[in-house]
C-alpha positions as CSV (number, residue, x, y, z in Angstrom):
1,X,-84.3,143.7,-45.9
2,X,-87.8,144.6,-44.6
3,X,-86.3,145.8,-41.3
4,X,-83.7,147.8,-43.0
5,X,-86.2,149.5,-45.0
6,X,-88.4,150.2,-42.0
7,X,-85.4,151.7,-40.3
8,X,-84.6,154.0,-43.3
9,X,-88.2,155.1,-43.6
10,X,-88.4,156.1,-39.8
11,X,-85.4,158.5,-40.2
12,X,-87.5,160.5,-42.8
13,X,-90.7,160.5,-41.5
14,X,-92.6,163.5,-39.7
15,X,-92.0,161.8,-36.2
16,X,-88.4,160.8,-37.2
17,X,-85.3,162.0,-35.1
18,X,-84.1,164.2,-37.9
19,X,-87.3,166.0,-37.8
20,X,-87.3,166.6,-34.1
21,X,-83.7,167.7,-34.4
22,X,-84.8,170.6,-37.0
23,X,-87.8,171.6,-34.6
24,X,-85.1,171.6,-31.5
25,X,-82.7,173.9,-33.7
26,X,-85.5,176.5,-34.5
27,X,-86.5,176.7,-30.9
28,X,-83.0,177.5,-30.1
29,X,-82.5,180.0,-32.6
30,X,-85.6,181.8,-31.2
31,X,-84.0,181.9,-27.7
32,X,-80.9,183.2,-28.9
33,X,-82.6,185.9,-30.8
34,X,-84.2,187.1,-27.6
35,X,-80.9,187.0,-25.5
36,X,-77.8,189.0,-25.6
37,X,-75.0,187.3,-27.7
38,X,-72.8,187.4,-24.3
39,X,-75.4,186.0,-21.9
40,X,-75.2,182.5,-20.3
41,X,-78.4,181.6,-22.1
42,X,-77.2,182.6,-25.3
43,X,-74.0,180.4,-24.9
44,X,-75.8,177.5,-23.5
45,X,-77.9,177.6,-26.5
46,X,-75.0,177.8,-29.0
47,X,-73.5,174.9,-27.3
48,X,-76.7,172.7,-27.9
49,X,-76.8,173.7,-31.3
50,X,-73.4,172.5,-31.9
51,X,-74.5,169.0,-30.6
52,X,-77.6,168.9,-32.6
53,X,-75.3,169.5,-35.5
54,X,-73.2,166.3,-34.4
55,X,-76.2,164.4,-33.8
56,X,-77.6,165.4,-37.5
57,X,-74.3,164.5,-39.1
58,X,-74.4,161.2,-37.3
59,X,-77.9,160.3,-38.7
60,X,-77.0,161.6,-42.0
61,X,-74.1,159.0,-41.9
62,X,-76.7,156.0,-40.9
63,X,-79.0,157.2,-43.7
64,X,-76.0,156.9,-46.3
65,X,-75.3,153.3,-45.0
66,X,-78.9,152.3,-45.1
67,X,-79.2,153.6,-48.8
68,X,-79.9,151.0,-51.4
69,X,-77.0,151.8,-53.5
70,X,-74.2,149.3,-54.0
71,X,-72.4,150.4,-50.9
72,X,-75.5,150.7,-48.5
73,X,-76.8,148.1,-46.3
74,X,-80.1,147.8,-48.2
75,X,-78.1,147.2,-51.5
76,X,-75.9,144.7,-49.8
77,X,-78.7,142.8,-48.3
78,X,-80.4,142.5,-51.9
79,X,-77.3,141.3,-53.2
80,X,-77.0,138.6,-50.8
81,X,-80.8,137.8,-50.9
82,X,-80.2,137.3,-54.7
83,X,-77.5,134.5,-54.0
84,X,-79.8,132.5,-51.7
85,X,-81.8,129.9,-53.8
86,X,-84.3,129.5,-50.9
87,X,-87.5,131.2,-50.4
88,X,-88.3,133.1,-47.3
89,X,-90.7,130.5,-46.1
90,X,-88.1,127.8,-46.5
91,X,-85.5,129.8,-44.6
92,X,-88.1,130.2,-41.9
93,X,-88.6,126.5,-41.8
94,X,-84.9,125.7,-41.5
95,X,-84.6,128.4,-38.5
96,X,-87.5,126.4,-36.9
97,X,-85.9,123.2,-37.3
98,X,-82.7,124.7,-35.9
99,X,-84.3,126.0,-32.7
100,X,-86.1,122.6,-32.3
101,X,-82.7,120.7,-32.5
102,X,-81.2,123.2,-30.0
103,X,-84.1,122.4,-27.4
104,X,-84.0,118.8,-28.2
105,X,-80.1,118.7,-27.3
106,X,-80.5,121.3,-24.5
107,X,-77.9,123.7,-26.1
108,X,-77.6,127.2,-27.5
109,X,-78.3,127.2,-31.4
110,X,-75.0,128.7,-31.5
111,X,-73.5,125.5,-30.2
112,X,-75.1,123.2,-32.8
113,X,-72.3,123.6,-35.5
114,X,-69.4,122.6,-32.9
115,X,-71.8,119.7,-31.8
116,X,-72.4,118.6,-35.5
117,X,-68.8,118.6,-36.0
118,X,-68.0,116.5,-33.0
119,X,-70.5,113.8,-33.9
120,X,-69.2,113.8,-37.5
121,X,-65.5,113.3,-36.3
122,X,-66.7,110.3,-33.9
123,X,-68.7,108.8,-36.9
124,X,-65.6,109.0,-39.1
125,X,-63.5,107.4,-36.5
126,X,-66.0,104.5,-36.1
127,X,-65.9,104.1,-39.6
128,X,-61.9,104.0,-39.7
129,X,-62.2,101.6,-36.7
130,X,-64.4,99.4,-38.5
131,X,-61.9,99.3,-41.4
132,X,-59.0,98.4,-39.3
133,X,-60.9,95.7,-37.2
134,X,-59.9,92.9,-39.6
135,X,-56.1,93.7,-39.2
136,X,-56.5,94.0,-35.5
137,X,-58.2,90.6,-35.3
138,X,-55.5,88.9,-37.4
139,X,-53.0,90.4,-35.2
140,X,-54.7,89.3,-32.0
141,X,-54.9,85.7,-33.0
142,X,-51.1,85.8,-34.2
143,X,-50.2,87.0,-30.8
144,X,-52.5,84.5,-29.1
145,X,-50.8,81.8,-31.0
146,X,-47.0,82.9,-30.1
147,X,-48.4,83.1,-26.4
148,X,-49.7,79.6,-26.4
149,X,-46.6,78.3,-28.0
150,X,-44.6,80.1,-25.1
151,X,-46.9,78.5,-22.5
152,X,-46.5,75.0,-23.9
153,X,-42.7,75.8,-23.9
154,X,-42.6,76.9,-20.4
155,X,-44.9,74.0,-19.2
156,X,-42.5,71.4,-21.0
157,X,-39.4,73.2,-19.5
158,X,-41.1,73.0,-15.8
159,X,-41.8,69.3,-16.3
160,X,-38.1,68.5,-16.9
161,X,-36.9,70.7,-14.1
162,X,-39.7,69.0,-11.7
163,X,-38.1,65.6,-12.7
164,X,-34.7,66.5,-12.3
165,X,-35.2,68.2,-9.1
166,X,-37.1,65.2,-7.6
167,X,-34.1,62.8,-8.4
168,X,-31.7,65.3,-7.2
169,X,-33.3,66.0,-3.7
170,X,-34.2,62.3,-3.3
171,X,-30.4,61.5,-3.9
172,X,-29.4,63.8,-1.3
173,X,-31.9,63.0,1.4
174,X,-30.0,60.1,3.0
175,X,-27.1,62.4,3.6
176,X,-29.7,64.6,5.3
177,X,-30.8,61.8,7.7
178,X,-33.9,61.0,5.6
179,X,-33.2,57.5,4.5
180,X,-36.2,55.4,3.2
181,X,-37.8,58.6,2.0
182,X,-38.1,60.3,-1.3
183,X,-39.1,63.6,-2.6
184,X,-41.4,64.2,-5.6
185,X,-42.4,67.2,-7.5
186,X,-46.0,66.5,-8.4
187,X,-46.6,68.6,-11.9
188,X,-50.0,68.9,-13.4
189,X,-51.9,71.3,-16.0
190,X,-55.0,73.0,-15.8
191,X,-57.7,71.6,-18.1
192,X,-58.2,75.0,-19.4
193,X,-56.2,76.6,-22.1
194,X,-53.6,79.1,-21.4
195,X,-55.4,81.7,-23.7
196,X,-58.4,81.3,-21.4
197,X,-58.7,84.6,-19.7
198,X,-60.4,83.1,-16.6
199,X,-56.8,81.4,-16.0
200,X,-55.2,84.6,-15.1
201,X,-58.2,86.1,-13.0
202,X,-56.2,85.4,-9.8
203,X,-53.5,87.5,-11.2
204,X,-51.1,84.5,-10.8
205,X,-47.9,84.4,-13.3
206,X,-48.0,80.7,-12.6
207,X,-50.7,80.2,-15.5
208,X,-52.2,76.7,-15.9
209,X,-49.5,74.9,-14.1
210,X,-49.7,73.5,-10.7
211,X,-47.1,72.1,-8.7
212,X,-46.9,70.4,-5.4
213,X,-44.0,69.1,-3.4
214,X,-44.6,65.8,-1.9
215,X,-42.8,63.8,1.0
216,X,-43.1,60.1,0.5
217,X,-41.8,57.5,2.8
218,X,-40.9,54.5,1.0
219,X,-38.3,54.1,-1.8
220,X,-40.6,51.9,-3.9
221,X,-38.1,49.1,-4.2
222,X,-39.9,46.6,-2.2
223,X,-43.2,45.9,-4.1
224,X,-44.7,44.3,-0.7
225,X,-44.3,47.4,1.2
226,X,-46.6,50.3,1.2
227,X,-45.3,53.2,-0.7
228,X,-48.1,55.8,-0.6
229,X,-47.3,57.0,2.9
230,X,-47.2,60.6,3.0
231,X,-48.5,63.5,0.9
232,X,-48.0,67.2,0.5
233,X,-44.8,68.2,2.1
234,X,-46.6,71.5,3.7
235,X,-49.0,69.0,5.5
236,X,-47.1,65.8,6.4
237,X,-43.6,67.3,6.8
238,X,-42.2,68.2,10.3
239,X,-40.4,71.6,10.6
240,X,-36.9,69.9,10.4
241,X,-37.7,67.8,7.4
242,X,-39.3,70.9,5.6
243,X,-36.1,72.9,6.5
244,X,-33.9,70.0,5.0
245,X,-35.6,69.6,1.9
246,X,-35.6,73.5,1.3
247,X,-31.9,73.4,1.8
248,X,-31.5,70.5,-0.7
249,X,-33.7,72.6,-3.1
250,X,-31.6,75.6,-2.8
251,X,-28.3,73.7,-3.3
252,X,-29.8,72.3,-6.6
253,X,-31.7,75.6,-7.5
254,X,-29.9,78.7,-6.3
255,X,-32.4,81.3,-5.3
256,X,-35.3,79.0,-4.6
257,X,-35.6,80.4,-0.8
258,X,-35.6,83.9,-2.2
259,X,-38.6,82.6,-4.7
260,X,-40.4,81.2,-1.8
261,X,-40.3,84.4,0.3
262,X,-41.3,86.9,-2.5
263,X,-44.7,87.8,-4.3
264,X,-45.3,85.3,-7.2
265,X,-46.8,88.1,-9.3
266,X,-43.8,90.3,-9.2
267,X,-41.6,88.7,-11.9
268,X,-38.9,91.1,-11.9
269,X,-38.1,90.9,-8.1
270,X,-38.7,87.0,-8.4
271,X,-35.6,86.7,-10.6
272,X,-33.6,89.8,-9.5
273,X,-33.4,89.6,-5.9
274,X,-32.5,87.3,-2.9
275,X,-33.6,87.4,0.7
276,X,-31.3,89.2,3.0
277,X,-31.2,86.5,5.7
278,X,-32.3,82.7,5.9
279,X,-33.0,81.5,9.5
280,X,-32.6,77.7,10.1
281,X,-34.1,76.7,13.5
282,X,-32.2,73.4,14.6
283,X,-32.2,71.8,11.2
284,X,-29.9,69.4,12.2
285,X,-32.0,68.0,15.0
286,X,-32.1,64.2,15.4
287,X,-29.2,63.8,12.9
288,X,-25.4,63.6,13.3
289,X,-22.5,62.2,11.6
290,X,-22.4,62.5,8.0
291,X,-25.8,64.0,7.9
292,X,-24.7,66.8,9.9
293,X,-21.5,67.5,8.0
294,X,-23.5,67.2,4.6
295,X,-26.1,69.8,6.0
296,X,-23.1,72.0,7.1
297,X,-21.7,71.9,3.5
298,X,-25.0,72.7,2.1
299,X,-25.4,75.8,4.4
300,X,-22.1,77.2,3.4
301,X,-23.1,76.8,-0.4
302,X,-26.4,78.6,0.3
303,X,-24.4,81.6,1.8
304,X,-21.9,81.8,-0.9
305,X,-21.9,85.2,-2.5
306,X,-22.8,85.8,-6.1
307,X,-24.3,88.6,-8.1
308,X,-27.7,86.9,-8.5
309,X,-28.1,84.6,-5.2
310,X,-26.6,84.4,-1.9
311,X,-28.0,85.3,1.6
312,X,-27.0,85.6,5.1
313,X,-27.6,82.3,6.7
314,X,-28.4,82.1,10.5
315,X,-28.7,78.5,11.9
316,X,-29.4,77.7,15.6
317,X,-27.7,74.2,16.1
318,X,-26.5,71.8,18.5
319,X,-24.3,70.3,16.2
320,X,-20.6,71.1,16.2
321,X,-19.9,70.2,12.5
322,X,-22.7,72.9,11.7
323,X,-21.3,75.5,14.1
324,X,-17.8,75.0,12.8
325,X,-18.6,76.2,9.2
326,X,-19.9,79.4,10.5
327,X,-18.2,82.8,9.8
328,X,-19.4,83.9,13.3
329,X,-19.9,81.8,16.3
330,X,-22.4,83.2,18.7
331,X,-23.2,81.1,22.2
332,X,-26.5,81.6,23.7
333,X,-26.6,80.8,27.4
334,X,-29.4,80.8,29.9
335,X,-28.3,82.2,33.4
336,X,-30.2,81.2,36.7
337,X,-33.5,82.5,37.1
338,X,-33.9,85.2,39.5
339,X,-36.8,87.7,40.7
340,X,-36.9,91.2,39.6
341,X,-39.8,93.6,40.1
342,X,-41.9,90.9,41.4
343,X,-41.6,88.8,38.6
344,X,-39.4,85.5,37.8
345,X,-36.8,86.3,35.0
346,X,-34.6,84.1,33.2
347,X,-31.5,86.3,32.0
348,X,-29.9,85.0,28.8
349,X,-26.5,85.9,27.6
350,X,-25.1,86.0,24.0
351,X,-21.5,86.1,23.4
352,X,-19.5,85.8,20.2
353,X,-16.7,83.0,20.4
354,X,-13.3,83.2,18.7
355,X,-10.1,81.6,18.9
356,X,-9.3,79.4,21.8
357,X,-12.9,80.1,23.1
358,X,-14.5,78.9,20.1
359,X,-12.3,75.7,20.0
360,X,-13.4,75.0,23.6
361,X,-17.1,75.7,22.9
362,X,-16.9,73.3,19.8
363,X,-15.3,70.4,22.1
364,X,-17.9,71.2,24.6
365,X,-20.7,70.4,21.9
366,X,-19.0,67.3,20.8
367,X,-18.3,65.7,23.8
368,X,-19.4,67.7,26.8
369,X,-17.1,67.4,29.8
370,X,-15.8,63.9,28.4
371,X,-12.1,63.7,27.1
372,X,-11.5,67.4,26.7
373,X,-8.1,67.0,25.1
374,X,-9.4,64.6,22.6
375,X,-12.5,66.7,22.2
376,X,-10.5,69.8,21.4
377,X,-8.3,68.3,18.8
378,X,-11.8,67.0,17.2
379,X,-12.8,70.7,17.4
380,X,-9.4,71.9,15.7
381,X,-10.2,69.4,12.9
382,X,-13.7,70.7,12.4
383,X,-12.3,74.1,12.2
384,X,-9.5,73.3,9.5
385,X,-11.9,71.2,7.3
386,X,-14.6,74.3,7.7
387,X,-11.8,76.9,6.3
388,X,-11.1,74.6,3.7
389,X,-14.5,74.5,2.7
390,X,-15.1,78.2,2.9
391,X,-12.1,78.8,0.7
392,X,-13.3,76.3,-2.0
393,X,-16.9,78.2,-2.1
394,X,-15.2,81.6,-2.4
395,X,-13.1,80.2,-5.2
396,X,-15.9,78.8,-7.1
397,X,-18.2,82.1,-6.5
398,X,-15.3,84.2,-8.0
399,X,-14.9,82.1,-11.1
């Protein structure tokens, strides 16, 4: 109000702009009187006079807006002042505090209202969160209880599968040329609860269950014979023993080979996919007769087509019983060594055998060059039996 009053007073003072305009106008009149009406000076003086009139009207409008009537600036400021219950001293103190807050928070005074609104919203959100915290804690406890029940149920089911798998694979082992040995699934649980966050720090879906495959030599029937020979299959088992046991597991738990080849942390692909191919390198080594026939049947079963399991099985074998059940028979032959480019090379030939050639190759695998006619009859019997097995597998897969 004081500044507006001073502004109004300055427009009416002897040194005001209005007084200066009036004095300038008088000088222009004197110049116009001394010159002809059509002279350039007289014309310029007339234009200057018009501009002074416009300036005077603008200043008069300014004075009118500053007048202390109801529509003037002074009147409006006085009206606003009457509605403020604080004194000028109190308002000055508030402005000082406002500027202090501005400097404290390192922002413009004009940004303080937005900052205040944001802090208030955050505070209100914290209050709301505190109100919802008891319900959240109750829901968390209920979820943990369900999770713990599911973990215990899963562990119980795993124990049942472990017990059944141990018995089933052990029963298959004599037909795989592993008489006098047994397979055990050693199952134990971590001392920690499944709800302990540290259990899953390794990002494993196995949780608190620890499973080991053991190969033990000795049936346990003779109490005087040691039965603790053996240990972890991965450590004590030969490559042939591992392959045969894995084949037996695959027959009892289709998809087990695929599970062993995939990332245990990816539960979706663990269940929904199988390996493209499985390679057995002389799985029938040191066995023959019934064991070789049993392994051949298992290999056929592993390769059976299905929507959830079944892979291409590649077996490197010297057994005619295993070779006969294959859908495709390839013969790998080494040729005499020869020198090439200064280096000794051993050429290798791979060829598919079919029809008569396959029968002769199976006969050679069975008997070498001894009794070739009888050996070929035996090869015919193997091929007929293999065809029966494949048709049976296909029929089972379709049903």
